[in-house]
C-alpha positions, 0 to 999 in steps of 0.5 A: 442431619440430612436434607429432607428434600432427598429421598431416604431409604433403609437397606439391609445388606452385608458389606465387606468390612473394608468398605465401612468407615468406623471409629477406633478408640484407644480405650476400647482395647485388650488392655484399655479402660474398657477391657472387660467390655472388649473381652466380653464382646470379643468372646461373644462375637467369636462364639456367636458372630455378629447377631444384630446388624450395624447401623450405617448412614450414607450421604448425610450432611454430617458424614458425606459420601461414605458408609459411616457407622452410627451404632456398632463401632465396637462390633466392627473393631472386634470383627476386623481383629477376628478376620470377619470379612462381611458385616450385616448392616442396615444402611440409611441412604440419605441420597437414595434419589441419586445414589443406589445401594443394592440390597433389601429395602426395608419399609416397615418396623416389622421388616427392620425388626426381623434382622435383630436378636431382641426385636421387641427391645429395639427402638425405632425413631422417625423424623417429622416426615415419617422417615427412619431417623435412628435404629437403636437399642434402648440402652443406647437411646437412653445414653444419647438422650442425655446429650440432645 
């Protein structure tokens, strides 16, 4: 997914919503097949805001030099519709040796977990070099493991 010879850093930062590349899906809408989830998520974000940061990659081989959401597309779509201007993010900078992203550098699992509403349920996966590879809620990892 990324060049292991490059330095990787994890950064916490609030980003302007217009700087984030996210996937829009027709089925995730007020009247689409996922309307119950859409309406529940919209009501929750309207009431509580975005409780957990979205997980973003920058500089990976798969996505290149854009801030691409890995986990949190639906929350950003709702935030966009609600007019929310800034999104809390954890950014995996796969080009930290050549591209600096301002923000709080996260080095430990404990530093990462403090930004999540349910930190004990968070799963943090590391690669063979002990770099953070994925940060996801357990239900998402269970789904993704079916495709790996």
